[in-house]
N, C-alpha and C positions, 0 to 999 in steps of 0.2 A: 504494500500500500504506500502511496506517495504522501509525504508530509510536505506542506508548503510553508514558507515563511513570509510574513507580512509585518513590516516594521519591527523585525527582530523577534516576533512571536510565532511559534510553530502553529500551523493550522492543519486540521484534519479534514479531508473530504468525507462525504457521506458514507462510503463503504467502510472507512476506518472507524467512524463514529458508531456505525451499526455494530461492527465487530466488537468494539470496546464496551459498549453499553448493553448489547444483547437486545436492543430495541429495533423494531422495524421502521421503515421510512415514515409511514403514516403516523405512528406513535410519536416519533421524534417531532414531526411538524405539529401535531396536536398539542403536545406538551409545550412547544415553543409558544404557540398561540395562547395557551393557558398561563404562560409565565413560569412554568415549572421545569424548564430545560433551557440551557444557554441559547442565545440567539445566534443565528448564522451571520457570517460576514460575506459581503459580495466581493468576489475576486476579479470580476470582469469577465467578459466573454461567456456569459451564462454559467459561470462557475461560482460556487459558494463553498465556504469552509467554516469550521468551528474552531475557536481557540482551544488548543490542546489543554492549556491550564484550566480553562473553565469547565471543559468536559470532565477532566480528571477530578476537579473539585466536586462536581456533581456526583460522580461515581462514589467518591469517598463519603459524601453526605448521605447517599442512599445506603451504603454499607453501614454507616453509623446508625441510621434509623432502623435497619434490619436487626442490628445487634441489640439495640435498646428494647425492641419489641419481643425479643426471645428471653 
């Protein structure tokens, strides 16, 4: 999977985000609209990406919530 950099920040394209989160495309976009998932960044040329640091923080927050509920 390709990782892009924009202003020094690593960006993940949708396939990488799906792989790392285990979420499908529709779920990612639904959660973005609901404000419960990081927003995408326009890369130009009909390409978008997500900041790696934001997605990783989201993953950690989900793991923390899962641990707390057990």
